[in-house]
N, C-alpha and C positions, 0 to 999 in steps of 0.2 A: 504493499499499500503506499510505502514511503518512496520518495524519489530524491535524486541527488544530482547536482549539477555535473555535466560532463566537461571535456576540456575546453569546449568553447562557451562555457558558461551557462549553457541552457541545460533544462532538467527534462525529463520525461513529462508528457502532459499529466494533469491530475486524473486518478482513476475516473472511470466513466461508467455510467449505468447502461446496460444493454437494452433494458426494457424501456418502452415509450413512456413518456411523462404524461400522467393523467392530470396534471395541474402545474402551474408554475412552481419549481422548487420540490415537486413530489414525483415519485416512481412508484411503480407497481410491479411487485415479483412475488411469485408464488402465492398469488391471491391477497397480498397484504400491501396496502397502500403505506408508503413510507415518505418521509421528508429527508431532503438530501442537503447537506451543509459542507461548505469547504473551510477546512481550518488550517491555519498557519502555524506549523510548529518551529520553534527555534531551540535549538539545543546549545547550552552553555559549555564551557570547557569543564567544569566541575560535574557534568552529568545531568544537571537540572534542567528543566524545560519550560518554556513559555509557549502557551498555546491560546489561540483565540480565532474566533470565526473572522474569515476575511472581511466580511460583510459587517461585523459588529466587534471591532477592536476593543471596545469597553468591556466586554465579556470575557476578560482574560483569567487564565489559570496558570499558577506557578507551582513547580514542585517535581517529583519524579513523574516521569513520562506516564507511566500506568495511572497515577493518581490524576494528572492533568487531562488526559484522555477520557477518564471515567466521569470526571466533573463536566467535561464539554459534552459528553454523551448525555449526562443527566440534565444539562441545560437544555439541550436540543429537544429531548423528550417532553421537558416541562413547557418550553416554548411552543413546541407542535401542538401540545394539548390546549394552551391557553389562547395562542395568537390566532389572529384572522389570516385567512389564505394569502393575501397579498403581504403580509408581514413574514409569513413562512418563505414565501417565494424569494424575498431579499436575500435570504441566506444562501440560496443555490446559485450556481454559475453555470453557464453553458458548457457543453462539450467543447474540447479544444482549449479551455483554460490551462494555463502552463505557467511554470516558475522560471524566470530567466534572471541570472546572476549577472551582473554588470559592474565591472571595475571602473570607479569615477575618480579622476584625480581631484583631491579636495585640498585647497589652499589653506596653509597653516598660518594665518596672519596673526594668531595668538601668540607666536612664538618669537623670540628676538630676531632683529632683522638679519643677524648673520646665520640663523639657523633655518630661516623661512625656506619652505620648499613646497611642493605639491605630493602630497601621500596619496597613494591610490588606496582607495577603500571599496569593499565589495558590498552592493546593495542589491538584495534580493528583491525583485519586483515580479507582481502577480500580472500577466497579459491575458486580457479577457477579449475575445473576439466580439465585435460590435454590431455584427449583423450587416445587413444590406442598407449602407448608408444612413443610419438612424440620426435622429436629431443630435446636433452639435453641441447641445448643452450639457456639460459633464455633471456628474451625480456629485451629492455632497461628499466633500473629504471625509467628514465624521463617519458617514455611514459606508463609504466604500462600496457602493450597490451600483453596479453597472447595469445596463438592459440585460434582459434573460434571453437573448437571442442565443442560437447554438450553430455558428458557423465553424469550420474548421481553424485551426490556429494559424497564424502567420508566421513566417520565418523572421530571423533578426535582421535580415538584409533588406526587409520591406516585403509586405505582402499585398494580396489582391483585396483585402477587406481592412476596414477601420479597426482599431482596437482601443480599449481603455487599459491604462497602465496604473496599477496600484502600487505604491511605494511604502510598506508597511513601516519602514524605518523612520519615515518623516510625516506619516499620517496623511499623505497627499496622493491625488488623483489627477491624471491628466489624459487628453485624448491625443491620439496619433493617427494620421490619415492613411489610407492606403497607398502603398508604394514608398513611403517615408521609411528608411532605415530606422529601426526601433532602438538598437542599441545607442548610436549618435544621438537620438532624440531623447534617450533616458539621460545620458551624460549632460546634455545641455539644460534639460529641465532641473535636474538635481542641482547642478551648479548655479542655476539662477536662484532658486530657494535658497540654497545656503548662503548666497551672496546678498541676499535681502536684509539679513540680519547678522552682525558679527556674532561669532560662536566663541563661547570660552574653552578652556582646555578640558574641563569636566564634559561638556557638550560635544566636544570631539570625540571623547572617549565613548560616549553614548552611541556615537555612529559606527563603532567598529562591530563587525559581525561576530556571531557565535561560531562554535566549532561546526555547526551544520543547520541547515534549515530545510524544510520540506512542506508539501501540502498533504493533508489527510482528508479523506470523505468519511464523513460519519452520517449515519441514517438513524431515523427515529420513525416508530410507526404513527400514522396519523390517526386520529379519531375517525371511527366509521360515521357515516352519515347518519344523522338523528332521525330514524324511522319511527321509534316509539320512545318514551321516556324523556324526551327533552333533555335537559340538563342532568337528569339523574344519570343516563348513560356515561356522560363526561364525568360526572363524580364517581362513578364505578371505576372508571380507567384511571382516574387520578388516585383512588384509593389503592388500586393494585399497583401502580408505579410507586407510591409511598411505601407500601409494604415491601416491594422487592428492593427498593433504595435501603430500607432499614436492614434489610437481611444482609445485603452486601456490606453495609457498615459493620454489623455485628460480626461477620466473618473476617472482615479484614482486620478487625481489632484483635484478632487471636491466631490469624492463619495468614499464609502468603499465598496470593492467587497464582498458581504455577501457570494457568492458562494465558494470563497475559504475557509472561515471558516468552512461551511457545508461540504467541500470535506475532510477537514483535520481531524475534530473531529465529525463524524456524531453521535456518541453516546452520546455526550455531550448534545444534545438538550432534554429538558424534553418531555414527550409524550403529545399530544394533544388529549384532551377528549371531546366527545359530539360535534364535529365540522365536521363530516365526509361530510355532506351536503354542507356545506360552503366551505370546501376544495376542493370537487369536482367541484364545479362550478368556483371558482378561477383558478384552473388549467384548466379547459374547456376554460375559457375567455383568459388565458395567453398563452397557449400551442397551440391554433389553427392558421391556417394560417393567417387569418387577425390579424393586430397588432391593438389591442384595449387598451383603457384606462379604469381603474377600480377604483371605490372608496369604500372602506371599511368604513362604518359609523355604529356607535354605541356608546352607553355610555362609559364614560371612565373606562378603566381597564376592559372592556367586553371581551377582547382576541383579537383584531384586531392584534396587534403585532405579537402575539402567531400564529395567523393563517398564517401570511406572512412567519414568520420563517419556519413553517412546509412546506410551498411550496418550500421555498428555499432549504429544506433539501431533497426534491427530485431530485435535481441536474439536472432538465430538461432544464434549461436555465440560462444563466449569469444574475445575479442581482446585481445592484449597488445602494446602499443608500445614498441618499443625502438630502439637504434641501435648502430652499430659501436662507438662509444666507451664506451657502457653494457657491451657485451658482454666487452670485454677490460679494463674498469677494474680495477686492482689486480693484475692478472695479470702478474707480472715474472718469475716463475721459469720455468724450463725445462719446457715440457709444460703449463703451467698454463692458457694460454689455450685450447688444444686440448681439455683435460678440461673448461672451462666451456662451449665451444660443444657438445660432446657431451651435457652435462647439460641444456642449454636445449633442444636438440632433442629429446632423449628426454622432457623434461617436456611440452613442447608436443605431441608425439605421443601421449604418455600421456592428455593431456586433449583431444586433437583440437582444439586452440586454433589460432588465426590468430596468426602472428607478423607485426606490421606494422612497415616501417621507412619513416619519413616520408621520409627521405633517404638514398636507396640508395647515392648517390655516396659517403657516408660509409662504407658498408661496403666499397665497392669500392676505397677510397684505399689506396695503398701505404703500409705502415708498417714501418720499418725500425729503430726503435728496440726494444732489446732482442732483436734478432733479426727476421728476415722473418716477418711475421704475414700469412698468407693467408686471410682470412675466408671469401670466396667459395669457395675449395677445400675447406674444413672443411665448408662447408654443402651443397656440391653432392651429396654422396652421398644425403642424406637427401630432397634435391628429385628426383633421378633415380630413387630407389625409390619414390617417392610416401607417404613417411612423414610430411611435414609440410605444413601449408598456410602460405605466405608471401605477403606483398604487399609490395611496394615501390614508391615514387615515384622519378620520374627526369625531369629536365628533358630536352626534346628536343635542346638544343643539346649535351648531354654524352652522348647515346647513342652516336653513331658512335665517337666516342673510347675509351669504356669498353667498348663491344662488341667492338672489335678486340683488346683485352687479355684479356677474360673471355669470350669466345663460347661456351665450354661451359657456363658459368653461365647466360647469357642463353637458351641454347637448352632449359633447363628451365622457362622463364617464358612464360606467355600474356600477349599484350599487349592492353591496352585503350587506345585512342588518345583522350586528353581534349583536344578543340580548344577554342580559345577561344570564348566566346560573342560574338554581334555586339553592337553597341551597342544595338540593338534590345531584344534578351534581357536585356542587363545592365541596362537600366532597368527591365524587369519584375521582374528577381530583386532590384534594389534597392529596389523599392516594396514587394515582398513582405517583404523583410528589415526595412525601416522599420515596416511594420505589425506584425510578429512583434515586434519590441523594444518598440515602443509598447504591446503586451499584457503581456510578461514584464518589462519594466524601465521601468514608468512613472515611476520616481523619476530617471530619466535624462533629459538633453535629447533632444528629438525634431527631425527635420528636415523642413521645409515641402517639399511636392510640387514646387514650382518650383525650389527649391533642389537637389532629388534630380535633375531633368532637367538643370540646369546642371552639376551634378557629373558626370554621365556625358560631357557635352560636353567640359568641360575635361579629363577623363581620356584621352578619345579624341584630342583635339587635341595635348595637351602631354605626356602620359605613355606614350611608344612603347615603352619596353623592358620593360614587363609587360603581362599579357593581361587581359582581362575575363574575369569578372566581378571578379577579385581587386583589380585598381588601383582600381576603383570603390568597393568595399567598404573597402579600406583607408583611401581618403581619408574615406570616410563615418565611419569608426571615429574616426580621427585629429581630425575636425571635433567629434565629440560628447565626445572626452575633453579636447580644450582647453577646451571650455565646461562641464565636467563640474560644477564648484561655483557655477556661477552659478544664481541663481533670480530669479522675479519678484518683485514687492513683496509677493505673497500667500504667498511661500515656495514657489511650484510650480517645476518644472523649466521651463526656456525652450524655446521652439520657434525653431530656427535658420533663417535665411533665405539668400538669395543673398548678401547683403552679408557675412555671416559666413563664407561659404564663400569669397568672393573675397579677403578678408581674410587667411584660412588659407593659400590657395594662394599668395597674394602673398608672404606669410612664408616659405613653404617654397621658393619657386623664385626669389625676389627680383624678380619682374616687378612693375612698378607697377600699382596698382589701376585706373588710368585705362585700361590696355590691356585689362583683363579684364572691366570693368564697362560695360555699355551704358548707364547711366544717369549716368556721368560724362563730360562732354565733354572733348574733347582740344582745347587752344587751341594751334595752331601757332605763333602768336607767342611764347607762354610758353616752349614747347618750345625754339624756336630761340633765345630769350634765355639758357635754362638752359645749352644746348650751347656757345654762343658766349661764356660767362662765362669760360673757361679757354682760349680760342683768340682769337688777335689777329687782326683782319681776317677774311677768307674768308666774308663774309655771305652770298653766293650758295650756297657749298658748305653752310653750316650750314643754310640754308633748304631747300636740296633734301634733306638729311639729315632735317629735321622734318617735310617732307612724306612721305617714305619711312614715317616711323613713323605718319603719319595713314593711310596705306594699310594698315599692319599693324592699327592700331587698328580700321579700318572692316572688317576681314577679308576684304579685297579680295586679299591675297595667296595664291597657291596652296597648298593644305594639305599637299600632298606635296613641298614644296621649302623650302629655308631661308626664315626670315621676310623676307630681303632678301639681295640680292647686288649689292655696290655695288663700283665700281673707282674708287679715288681717283688722279687723275693730276696731276702738277704738279712744281714744282721741289722739291729737296729742303729740309729745315728751314723749312716754311712752315705746319706744323701738323696734317699729315695723321694721324699717329700720336696725337697729342694729342686731337684730335676723336674718334678712335675709342675713347680711354680715357674721353672724356667721355661718349659714348655708352653705354659699358659701365655706368659709375656711374649714368646716368639711368634705363636700362632694368633693370638687374639689381642695383642697390644698391650695388656697389662696382667701383671701377676693377680689382680683382683679377679680376673676370670678363672681362677681357680676356685671350684666348690668342693669343700672337704666336709666329709662325714667320717666320724669315729665311729665304727662299727661295733666297738665294745659296748657303745649306748644301745644298741639294737640286738642284744643278746637274748632278751626275755621274750616270752609271748606276748604277742600284740604289738612287737616292734614293726614287723612289716605292715600292720595297719596304720601306725604313725607315719610311714614312709609315704602312703598314698591317701590317708584320711586327714591327719593333722589332729588339731585340738579346736575345741569351741566351734566347729563347723567350718573352720579355716580349710584350705587346701592341704594336701599332703606335703610333708617336707621335702622329700625329692622331687615330687611331680611339680610342685609350685616352684621350686628353684630352678628346674630345667626350663619351665614355661617362661620364667622372667629372664633368664639368660641362657638362650638355646646354643649359642655359641660359647662354650667352655670346655674346660677340662674338668672331669669329674673325677675326684679322688676319695675311693672309699678304703680309709685306712684300717689296717689289720682286719682284713676281710675274713679269716678264719674264726674271728670272734662272733660273727653274726648268727642269728637264729636261722634255722633251717627255712623256715618261711621266707626270710630275706632271700635266700638264694632261689627260692620259688620265683619271686619277683625279678631277681636279675636274670634268670633264664629268658623272660619276655623282654627284657631291656637288652640282652646281648644278642638274642636271636632275631628280634623283630623291630628292634630300635624304638619302642614306643611302649607307654604304660598309661592306662587310665586310672584316674583317681576315684575316690568314692562317690563324687559327684558326676561321673560319666565323662569328665574332660580328659581329653588324651594329650599326653606329654610326649614329645618327639625326641629321640635322641640322636637323630640323623647327624647333626651338627655337633655333636660333642665327643671328645675323647675320654673313654672310660679308663681310668688307672686303679688297679687294685693293689695294695701292698700286704705283704706278710711276713713274718718272721719264721715260718716254718722251716725246720731243717738248718737254721743258722747256728743252733747251739753245737750240732755235731761239726761243722766246719769252722768253728771260731778258733782261732790260734790264741794262745795265751796273751792276756792284758790287751786285747782287741787287735793285736798286731798280726800280719800275715808272716811272721819270721820264725815261728816255732819249729822245732825239729819235727821230723815225720816225712813219709812218703810223699804227701801232699805238698808240704813245705819246700822239698828238695825239687820238684818238678819244675820244668821250664814253665815261663808265664802261660805260654798258649795251651799247654798240656793241662796247667793247674786251671785255666778257664773252662776248658772242655769238660774236666772232671767236675767242676762246679756245677756247671749246666746240666750235665747228667744226673747229678745228685739231686737239685732241685726239681728236675722234670719228676722223678721218682718220687719225691716227697709230695709234689703238687698232685701227681695222679693217685697217691694213696690217701690223700686228705680230702679232696673234693670228688663230688659225683662226676661220672664219666661225660653225662650231657653238659654239666657245667664247664668242664676242662675243654670240651670240643667247641665251645663257643669263644673261648680266649684266642685272639690271633698271636699273641707271642708271650712267652714267659722269659722275663729279663732278669738274670740273676746279678747281684750286687756282691761285691767282695769286701772283706775286712779291710781297713786303711792300713797302710805302712806308717812307720815312724815318720818318714819325710812327708808324707801326706797329712799325717796329723800336725805336724808343724805348720804346713801351708794353710791347715784349716785354722790354726792358732792365729796366723798372720791376717787372714780375712777377716775373722772376728774382731781382732784388734783395729783393722782398718774401719770397720763398720762402727766400732765404738768411737773412734775418732771423728766420725762423721755425724753424731748424734746431736740433736739441736741445740742442747745446752752447751757444748763445746763450742760448735760453729758460730753461735751468736756472740759468745764471749772472745771469740778470736783465739782460742786456746787450741794449739796444734799437739798431737800426741806421736811421739817418736820411740818405738821399741827395739831394742838391739836383737840381734839374731840369737845370742846365747840366751837371753830372756824368753824369747819364743820359743826356743828349744826347752827350756826348763818349764815353762807352762804346758807344752805338749806332754812332757814326760809326766808332769804331776797330775794332769788332768784326765789321763785316758782311764777308762773302766772297762773291763771285758764285756758286761752284759749292756752297755749304752753307747759306746763308740763316741761320736763327735758330740752327741748331746751332753754327755758328761763333760766334754772339754769346755763346752760352751757355758756350762754352769760353773765351771772351775774359774774361768776368765771373769766371769761377773763377780765372783766372790773374792779372787786374789788380785784382780787388776782394775775392774771398774769401782769396786768399793774404796781401796785405797786412794784412787784418783779422786774420787768424790769428797773423802775427808780431807785431801790435802787441798783441794780447791775452796772447801768451806772454811777451812783455817785461814786462807788468804782474804776470804770476804771480798770487799769491793775492789782489791788489787789483782783479783783473778781474772785479769783481761790482758789480751795481747801477749800470751805467755807460749812458751814450748815446754812441755812436760817430756823429760827424758826418762825412759825406764830401761834399766839395766838389771843383769843378774845381781844378786848379793854377792860382793867381792870382786866384782868386774870392774875394772878401771872406768872412770867417768868418760863418756865419750865427748870428743872435742866439739863444743859449742860455743855460741858467742852470747853475750849478755851476762848480767850478774844473777847468781843463785838466790831465788827469794825465799823458797821453802823446800824443806826434804821431807821424805816419808820412807820409812823401811818396814818391809815385811821379812819373815824367814826367807823368802826366795828372792824378792825384787827390791829395788832400790828406785825411788821416783824423785825427781829434781825438778823444779819449775824455775825457768830462767825467763827473765824479761828480754823481749827482742830488741835488737839494735834499732834505734830510731833513724828514720831516714832524714835527709836534710830538710828541714821545714820550709826554708826559703824557696827551694826548687820546687817542693810539692804545691806549695801555696800559688807560686807562679803558674804552674800546669793547671790548677783549679781555676784560677782566674782567667787563663786563656780560653777554656771551656765555657765559663759563664759569658765571656764577651761574645763567643761565637753563639752561644745559645740567645742572648739577647738580641743580637741583630736578626736572627732567624725569626724571634717573635715579633719584631719591628716589620720585617716583611710580611708576615702573616697577617698584620694588621692594616697592611695598605688597602686602600679602597677598592682597586679592581680585583684583589683576593678576596675581600669580603663580597664583591658583587658575584664572584665566581661561586662562592658558596651559596649565596642567595638564589643564584640561576639553578643550581642543582637542586634546591629545596623546591623551587618553582616547578621545574620539570618532574620531580617526583610527584608534586602534587597533581599536576595534569594528567599523570599516568595513573594515579592511585584514587583520586576523587571520583566520585560518581560510581554508581552500581554498576556490577559486572556485565549487564546487558549493555548499560550505555556505552562502556568501554568497547564492547564488541561491535558496536554499530559504527564507531569512530573509524573514519577512513584509514584503511591499512597503511596507506603510504604515509599518512600523518603519523600515526602511531610508531611506525618504523623509524621515521625521522626523530620524533622525539627519544625514542630509546637510544637510538645511535647517538644523538646529541649529549644525552645523560650519561651514556657510557664513556663518551670522549670527556666530558668535565669531569666525571668521577674519578676518571683514572689521574688525571692531573691532581686533583685535589687529593686523592689516596696518596699519591708519591710526596706531595707537600707535607701532608699531615703526618705521615708515617717518619718523615725525616725529623719534623719537628717533635714528635714523640720520642724519637731516638735521642735527640738532643738533650731533651729533658732527663731521660734515663741516665744518658752518659754523665750528666752533671751531678746526678744524684750518686751514682757510683763512684765519681771523682771525690765528692765530699766525704763518703764513706771511707774512700781509700785514705784520704787525708787524715781522718780521724783513727783510722786504724794502723797507719804507717805503711801503707802498702804502695806500690809503685803506680805512679799517675800518668806516666809517659805514654803508655799504651792507649789509655782513655783519652788523651788529648788528641791522638792520631785518629781514634774513632770519632770523636767530635768533629774533626777537620774534614773527614770523609763525607759525613753526614751534612755538614755545612755546604760542602761543594756539591753535594747531591740536590740541595734545595737550590743553588744557583744555576744548575743545569736545567731545572724544572721550570723554574720562576720567570725566564722570559716568556714561555708559552702561557703560564698562568696569567699573566698581566695583560695578554691580550686575548685570551680564550673566549671572552664574550663578545669580541669585536664582530659584527655580522659579516664584515667582508675583509676576511683575514687571509684568504688562501688565492687570491688572483690580483693582478696589479698590471697596469700599462704604464711604462715609462718612456720617455725620450732622453737618450744619452747623447750629450754633445761633447765632442773633443775639442777643448780650447787649445791645447798646445799638441804639436806632432808628437807621437810617441806614448801619448797618455793612454790611450785605449790598450796599448800591448800591456801595460803595467797595472791597469785596473780593470778593463772589460775581459780580458783574456782569462785571468785567474778565475773571475766570476763564472765564466762559461764552463770551464773546467770542474768547478766546484758543484754544478747544477746535478749531476747524476748521483753524487754522495748523498745529496740532501733528498733525492727523489722529487725534485722539481722538474716540470718541463716548460721549455721556452721556445717561442716563435719570434723571429727577428725580421725586421724589413730595413733595408739599408737604403739611405738617402740617394736618389740618383740610380738605383740598380734597375737595369732594364730586363723585363722578362725575356726569358728564353723558350726554346721550343718545347721544353717540357713543363713549363709554368702556366700552362692553360690560358683561359681568356682573362689575363690580367691587364687592367687598363694602361696602355702606353702613356697616357698624359699624367698618370698619378706620380707624384714626387716619391713616394715611398714604393720601393720595389716589392716584389712578390716575397710569400713568406719563405724563409731560409731557417734551416736547423743550425744549432749552435756550432756543430762541426764545419758547416759551410762558412760561418762568419769567422771561425778562428782559422780557416784556410785563407779567407781574405786578408786577415791582419797579418800573416806571415808574408805577403806580397811585398816585395821591396818598395814599389810604390803604389799607392790606393788613393783614388780620389773621393772618399766618402769621409766627413767628419761627425756625421749623425747617425744613429741607430735607434729603430723604435722597438722596444723589447715588450713582449707580451709573455708573462710568467704566471704558471698556476702550480699548486702544491701546498702541502701543509704549511701553513703560516708564510707563505711566500709574499702575500700581499702586505701582511703586517710588518714583516721584518724588512722589506724592501722599502716599504713607504718611508721609513726613517732615514733613508739614504738620500731623500730628495734634497737638492740645493749644491753648493759647490764643493767639489773634493780636490784638495791641494795635495800634490805628492812631492815632498822635499827629497831630492835625489843625492846620492854620493857624487862628488865631483868627478871621479873617475867613470862613473856610470851616467853621466849627464846626457851623452850623446846628443840628441836633437834638442834637448831642453833650452829654454832661454838662457840668459846669461846668470839669472839669479838661481839657476838650477831646481826650478819648480815647474811641475806639470800639474794641468788642471782638467778636470771633467766636471761638466755641470749635468745634473739629473733632474729632468723636468717631469713633475708629476702629472699624469693624464687621468686616470680613473683607477678605482679599486674594482677593476673588471679586466678580463683578458679579451672577450669577445668584442668584435667590432663589426657592426652591421654595414651593409653596402652603402646606405645612405648617410653613415656617419663619417666616411673617410674625409669629406671635406669640411668638416667642423674645424673651427679655428684652433682648439686646443690640441688637433694633430697635426697641425702645419709645422714643418720642420723650422727650427729657430733660424732668425736671419744671422748671418755672419757678421753684420756690423755691431752688434751689440756684444760681441765676445769680449771684447777689451774691457767694457764696464763690469760683466759678470766676474771677470778673472780677479778684478780688485776687491769683490766683496767678502764678507766674512764667511769663513769655511764650515760648512757642516761637518766636514771630517778633514783632518789633516793627517797625512800618511808620511810621518817623519822618519826616512830611512838612517839619518844621521844620528837621531837620539834613541832610535828603536823604539818608537811609541806610537799610538793612534790617539789623536786629539779629538774630542767628541763635541758637537754643537757649540762651535765657537769657542773652544778650548775650556768649556765648563766641566768636562771630565778628561782623565787621562789613563791609558791602559798602556802598560809596557809590552811591547810586541814587535817582532819584525814585520814591516808592511807587507811582505810577500806572503804571511800567514793571515792576512785580514780576513779573507772570505772563510778560511777556515775555522776561525775563531769567531765568526758573526755573532754567535749567541751571546758572548761576552760583551760586545759592541752593543747589542740590542739592549741588554739588561741594563749597561751603564745609562744608555739614553732613555729608557723607561723609567729608571728610578730618578732622573732628572725631573721628569713630570710630576713625579710625587714629592718633590722638593719645592716648596712654596717659594723659596728664594731664587730659584733658577730663571724665573720669567719664561719658561716654556710652557705654551698651551697644548695639551694632548689632543683637545678637539680639532686643531689645525692639521693634524695628520690623519685622524680616524673619522671625524663626523661627516654627516652628509653634505654639510655646507663646505666642507674642506677639499670637495673634488675640484681639482683644477687649480686650487689656490696654494701657492707655494709659501712656506712659512717664512716670516721675516726674520 
């Protein structure tokens, strides 16, 4: 129904009636007489709409589009019921009426003289055919009511019929005769009206158009001719309309009208795939004469909501979506909620509308606050009597529990089972969804076909708790949302591939990318090294675990079982739990992904019930943990102590990879690695004192043979201790051996290092240094045959951590910036700096606390001051007006993209949305670089202050601050001109005032263009067109277009006859940067290189600014601004103040009449252009420089060179 202007500014005609009119302004269709009105709809950038009948602009509505159209519809109904026929006819317009958008140059006399210009403003106009030479008297402007004849529309170039033109923005109507071009007539009439009275700046703003405008046709039934009853019949129809209006108001207050959105944007709904049978059954139940209730039941994300949306899109019935919470919102008084339910049900019955509950569980939930609220009981009479149509969605896992409590309510609902799609159908549905999104949302990222296939595979393998197609669609939408702001170098939305998918999935689940991506190799040696970094010894166990990960990576593990099921066997305290924790960190990104159960707590009867049932009605301990964190390492410690019933549950976990709790909910173990630990058989293999160095056949055997003997031993023990069906479900038995003396010493070292990293020591700046002899003594004294490394850790807590704590407590407030040296008792003191502050001794160890040597305070303070000075300069830059404007523009663009409801955004022209997103992405990228560098500066300054207080080195931090400061300077030139609308194109005339100047100035510029990605077209003064130059006018002073390489070749000629070149340049920020070059450039050359330079050794080039555009139309070549500069004025220009001085003698570039200076070799001028631009732009922000930024970038600055 809506129309939009095309490239020529014209829109499609307003929708027309096919039935013949029975009276002016009325039509008759399907036996019903209706009034027809033309409504003008103007959409604002925030999504709100202004709507009014074209013939009655005073009857306007403002708000959301669905609301304003409903108000206009009600107005038309009431007007048609009360008004006389001639008044009704005034609202109607003849067929052929259309909307025409015309750009009118509007003079801005309200601006200062320097900024005055004509700004094009788009005026939407309604063009109404006037019939066969009607009377010339125009209608009243207030009524906008043209004659009601119905000839075809005229075209913009002038038609065969006269026309009325209505300009809603001005409240003006005028007449155009046949044959007169309509667009020029509109421009002339609008300019005449605007010139009649000066407009203020606010009034000029009121002329600006919205984001869109169109014509809508609304219809309302006309009252039947009064055969009997006189005014009584009209009274009855008015009462019916009032009743329906009240019903609509009631439903809108508690529900969302889904049919309105479906009517407004029918193409926005994604296609429904593989649901034809379900949709047909739903339509049959809802569209039949009996008013029925329907229950859509199925797994979560199976497509129940999509099925209902597809029905709504058919637009066969009004559908209002609500919920239990909305129905009783604000109903706190006695009987209020019952009255609300009665009103809603009566309203639905009056309109014969469908009440849709997306979550029926919310309606059936028990509510005891403020008294018992029985919503299903209040709704049931209306269902039983067939007075309302209701649709509700419910997950199948909730059906049994709820039906038992509300069986009478469910008895009144017809059920439609929505089964999950297969993976094959899900691929098809996702492919059609992606194709649909590419059509209706071309401004958003798209997903490659191979990535869609991989997405479905990942969802099928790793997302068991939700159903197809929802889980695939949700992952697809998450993928597009994460990359929403990304653009290619051309500003186009990106196409996402398998790598982007795997990166997102890895971020969501914690699984490393090397397990998900086939193109990333898995190096078992590297995995073993990473796993073994926190475990001492146990090389074979670590290797076995790394090989198991390789099996998972290759996809060789069964898909219906856990990723792996391992049994760690061996003595206690040798690293079994630590290795499981390292595996959780490697695979899932955090050691917190380790879920540990001590099976000694599940040794009694009823233990298995606790794992699946829990307490107080909560979920089972095991099932709930896995449902909450499906990607985990599940550690069942001391499995041999578990009750027999627990092993029965584990048979299902290890065999089928799933376990149902007492509430019927299934927990899936497909994404978990199950590790069980046991000490069975360890006592028989344990050597004396927990070391593997005692005498005997086992100890004397080579390491490989000992490992084989250990593995065979533990295999026999496991086979004898557990049931065969349980052992068969274990993928691998991994034996752990006892630790050697050297390994226990290494454990002591690791434990001491972790002690030194504890928060109390690190915050106080206390370092811990332990000698090798002290570590050996701690390992020797701390071993225990039965407990291994656990006993050693307890020993270190008692004999190292405790004495250290007592020593620091004795120092009190002086316990800061210390190093505590720990040696064996009787061992000579270690060579250390600083005075000893305190000592403590135990029978085995000696602890000495020493103050660290202080760094030179002056050097440290100077470094901190350097960092602070750089930070303050960055903060000053971030407060500059152009940078603030950049941030405000980002907020404005975000508002434009975000405000308004979703359908309003969907209706926005796709190219406009894409342009807004591209601009927002460009500015956000610049702002992000600036803000991150500023944050880094502040963080470095804080670290420098802390280093100064703690006596640490500041030099490296000063280097980091300098790097961040330089990063800001690299981005700042673009940031200061980022909001300039004409920053990427420019046309300049380059005039060589001294022979040889172009070789030193123009040639380096042309060589620099490719590095910056700028494109240039040049025209040489006096260059004659050749055979390959096409139809270039021979009389034109400027020659045909030449590429930079052609001009470079011409500059290399010994003799050349040109002194002027026209440069047209495009590229990122080319216009803004080169605009600052306008004016005189003076090159001071070395005496030995003077060549053809004048006697004073100075060469000059003058840069004439033409326009912030690179395109030149054919009729613009003769414009005065494009005329080559006259040679006679060269001497005067040479004597003027220089915009740039390139001093080869001093090695400097002087900017803006020597207001700023940059040390550089002039040969590197164009390579370091960003530095020059930044210096010039910062002069604009210096109030004392006397430079005016507007002379370089404002509209009025075109063609005007700065003084």
